DODO-826003 format. One record per residue (C-alpha): residue in three letters; x, y, z. Coordinates in steps of 0.5 Angstrom, whole numbers, plus 500, padded with zeros to 3 digits. Each point is the difference from the previous one (the first is absolute). Layout:
! DODO-826003
ALA_X_Y_Z .
...
//
This chain:
! DODO-826003
MET_539_492_484 .
GLN_494_497_496 .
THR_495_506_501 .
PHE_495_497_494 .
ALA_496_494_499 .
LEU_495_498_495 .
SER_495_494_503 .
PRO_496_498_493 .
SER_493_498_500 .
THR_499_493_502 .
GLY_494_500_495 .
ALA_493_502_498 .
GLY_497_505_506 .
ASN_507_501_503 .
PRO_504_506_500 .
GLU_507_502_498 .
VAL_504_503_506 .
ALA_506_504_499 .
GLY_503_502_507 .
PHE_505_506_501 .
PHE_504_500_506 .
ASP_502_506_504 .
PRO_507_499_504 .
ARG_499_506_504 .
THR_494_498_503 .
PHE_500_493_499 .
SER_493_500_497 .
VAL_497_497_494 .
GLN_496_504_495 .
TYR_496_496_495 .
VAL_497_501_493 .
VAL_494_494_499 .
SER_497_500_493 .
ASP_495_496_496 .
PRO_503_497_494 .
ALA_494_500_496 .
THR_499_507_501 .
GLY_506_504_502 .
LYS_496_503_506 .
CYS_505_500_506 .
ALA_500_502_507 .
ILE_505_503_504 .
ILE_501_497_507 .
ASP_504_504_506 .
PRO_504_505_496 .
VAL_505_504_504 .
HIS_501_507_500 .
ASP_508_501_501 .
PHE_502_504_507 .
ASP_507_501_502 .
GLU_499_501_508 .
LYS_507_503_501 .
SER_499_506_495 .
GLY_492_500_500 .
ALA_500_499_492 .
THR_495_497_496 .
ALA_500_497_493 .
THR_496_496_496 .
HIS_505_495_497 .
ARG_497_494_502 .
ALA_493_502_498 .
ASP_503_502_493 .
GLU_503_493_499 .
LEU_493_497_501 .
LEU_497_505_495 .
ALA_506_499_495 .
TYR_498_493_500 .
VAL_493_501_499 .
GLU_501_504_494 .
LYS_505_495_497 .
GLN_495_494_501 .
GLY_495_504_497 .
PHE_495_499_506 .
GLU_495_505_503 .
VAL_500_501_507 .
GLN_493_498_503 .
TRP_501_500_507 .
ILE_505_503_505 .
LEU_500_495_506 .
ASP_502_501_507 .
THR_500_494_505 .
HIS_501_504_506 .
PRO_503_507_503 .
HIS_507_498_500 .
ALA_505_502_506 .
ASP_506_500_496 .
HIS_499_503_493 .
PHE_496_506_497 .
SER_494_497_496 .
ALA_501_503_493 .
ALA_492_499_498 .
GLN_498_507_500 .
TYR_506_502_495 .
LEU_498_494_496 .
LYS_493_502_499 .
GLU_502_507_498 .
LYS_504_496_494 .
THR_495_495_498 .
GLY_493_502_502 .
ALA_499_493_504 .
PRO_496_500_506 .
THR_504_498_507 .
SER_497_495_505 .
ILE_502_497_506 .
GLY_496_496_506 .
GLU_494_504_503 .
LYS_503_499_507 .
VAL_505_505_498 .
VAL_495_505_504 .
GLU_502_496_507 .
VAL_508_501_498 .
GLN_498_508_498 .
ALA_496_501_507 .
LEU_506_497_504 .
TRP_506_504_496 .
LYS_495_506_500 .
GLU_501_500_508 .
LEU_507_499_500 .
TYR_502_506_495 .
HIS_495_504_503 .
TRP_496_502_494 .
PRO_493_501_503 .
ASP_497_502_493 .
PHE_503_495_496 .
PRO_494_496_497 .
ALA_501_493_502 .
ASP_495_497_495 .
GLY_504_497_494 .
SER_498_505_495 .
GLN_507_501_498 .
TRP_499_494_496 .
ASP_496_499_494 .
ARG_497_493_503 .
LEU_500_496_507 .
PHE_500_493_499 .
ALA_496_496_505 .
GLU_501_492_502 .
GLY_498_496_494 .
ASP_499_506_495 .
THR_502_498_493 .
PHE_502_504_494 .
ARG_503_499_493 .
LEU_507_501_497 .
GLY_499_499_493 .
GLU_496_494_499 .
LEU_503_497_506 .
GLU_496_499_507 .
ALA_503_503_506 .
ARG_498_500_507 .
VAL_502_503_507 .
MET_501_496_506 .
PHE_501_504_507 .
SER_507_498_503 .
PRO_500_504_506 .
GLY_506_499_506 .
HIS_506_503_497 .
THR_495_507_499 .
LEU_493_501_501 .
ALA_499_501_493 .
SER_504_495_497 .
ILE_497_496_494 .
THR_502_495_495 .
TYR_498_501_492 .
VAL_499_493_497 .
ILE_500_501_492 .
GLY_499_493_497 .
ASP_505_495_503 .
ALA_505_506_503 .
ALA_499_503_507 .
PHE_503_506_502 .
VAL_501_499_507 .
HIS_504_506_502 .
ASP_503_500_507 .
THR_497_494_503 .
LEU_504_495_497 .
PHE_508_501_498 .
GLN_504_494_496 .
PRO_500_494_504 .
ASP_507_501_502 .
PHE_498_506_504 .
GLY_493_499_503 .
THR_495_504_501 .
ALA_498_508_501 .
ARG_501_503_507 .
ALA_493_502_503 .
ASP_502_505_505 .
PHE_498_506_497 .
PRO_495_505_502 .
GLY_494_495_499 .
GLY_503_494_499 .
ASP_499_493_503 .
ALA_504_494_499 .
HIS_493_495_501 .
GLN_497_504_495 .
LEU_506_499_495 .
TRP_500_493_501 .
ARG_493_499_498 .
SER_501_504_494 .
ILE_506_496_498 .
GLN_496_494_501 .
ALA_494_503_495 .
ILE_506_501_495 .
LEU_503_493_501 .
ALA_493_497_499 .
LEU_500_503_492 .
PRO_502_494_495 .
ASP_507_497_501 .
ALA_503_503_493 .
THR_497_507_502 .
ARG_506_505_498 .
LEU_501_504_507 .
PHE_504_507_499 .
THR_503_504_506 .
GLY_501_507_501 .
HIS_507_500_503 .
ASP_506_495_500 .
TYR_506_501_504 .
MET_505_495_497 .
PRO_502_496_506 .
ASP_507_497_500 .
GLY_501_505_494 .
ARG_496_496_495 .
GLU_497_504_494 .
PRO_493_503_501 .
GLN_494_496_499 .
TRP_493_501_500 .
GLU_496_494_497 .
SER_498_494_503 .
THR_494_495_500 .
VAL_495_498_506 .
ARG_503_493_500 .
GLU_507_503_501 .
GLN_498_505_506 .
ARG_496_494_503 .
GLU_506_495_500 .
THR_506_504_501 .
ASN_498_507_503 .
LYS_505_501_506 .
HIS_494_503_504 .
LEU_495_495_498 .
ALA_502_493_498 .
GLY_499_494_505 .
ASP_495_500_505 .
VAL_499_507_502 .
SER_494_502_504 .
GLU_497_507_500 .
ALA_502_501_507 .
ASP_507_498_498 .
TYR_501_504_494 .
ALA_497_507_504 .
ALA_505_498_506 .
MET_506_500_495 .
ARG_498_506_496 .
ASP_499_504_506 .
GLU_507_498_503 .
ARG_503_502_493 .
ASP_496_506_499 .
ALA_503_503_507 .
GLU_507_500_498 .
LEU_499_503_493 .
PRO_501_508_500 .
MET_494_504_496 .
PRO_501_501_493 .
LYS_504_506_499 .
LEU_495_503_495 .
ILE_494_499_504 .
LEU_498_507_503 .
HIS_502_503_493 .
ALA_496_495_496 .
LEU_494_499_503 .
GLN_498_507_499 .
VAL_501_500_493 .
ASN_497_493_499 .
ILE_493_501_504 .
LEU_499_506_495 .
GLY_500_495_494 .
GLY_508_502_498 .
ARG_499_507_500 .
LEU_506_504_503 .
PRO_498_506_505 .
ALA_498_506_497 .
PRO_505_506_499 .
GLU_500_505_505 .
PRO_500_508_498 .
ASN_508_499_498 .
GLY_499_495_495 .
LYS_503_494_505 .
ARG_496_494_502 .
TYR_501_498_507 .
LEU_500_493_504 .
LYS_497_500_507 .
ILE_504_495_505 .
PRO_496_499_507 .
LEU_506_499_505 .
ASP_499_494_505 .
ALA_494_497_496 .
LEU_502_493_499 .
ASP_504_495_504 .
GLY_506_496_497 .
ALA_505_505_500 .
ASP_507_497_498 .
TRP_505_503_505 .
//
């Protein structure tokens, strides 16, 4: 199975993108680098978790660190696109290893407020202070000499954002590969109409913009893929190609989502990810414990 692919820079001002596929969670982690300076960003890193044994590990994150060291890169940013529902974020672990600041969109505070109630954490600080920087819509930053900006992309979650770095856009769970379609919008705070509008903003980027997705579910058993272009998505995405209106899209998305079970790790992952990737603090016996609310979400797979 292909678990690594390199998308080379397409010219001055554009990054090199290394994608690392995690078969356990179907997630894609990225190391995005500036060829001119060797500065890089890590996007959506995975902290390993085995739900059957409760074991945690850092195999996937260490793979990124090994690649960064081999290439001689310097990590300048650790970027999350949203609080993930299907894997733990390794952002805090990588910050401890590299010293690079962690970042996410400022709407994460709305996600924190929602899940604070679901987990019954009355003293939880839902203020985004778990990250070093909260990005606002349209914020810009630099990766080495590369220009980068932030687009808000809500719909899949309240806090979803897209990072546009040169000619590469990291669209998280908004768009998948064209043969799989688009993201679900039925998580707490999700909205299919918002998702449609976010997708239209992404598809308004230049046709040749490289789009990098957050997951791939390998329809029909094909090899994992995670790169496409705006033109490819507009012309061939199974949920978007043709004369599809916002109303038609939202109706399709709502009908499809109603048939999907909740991700198996959503209640495990969100309590780690709204803490910026921090595992629960050890209790007096030295063990860490997750807190799973019962009957908190619809979507049981009976």
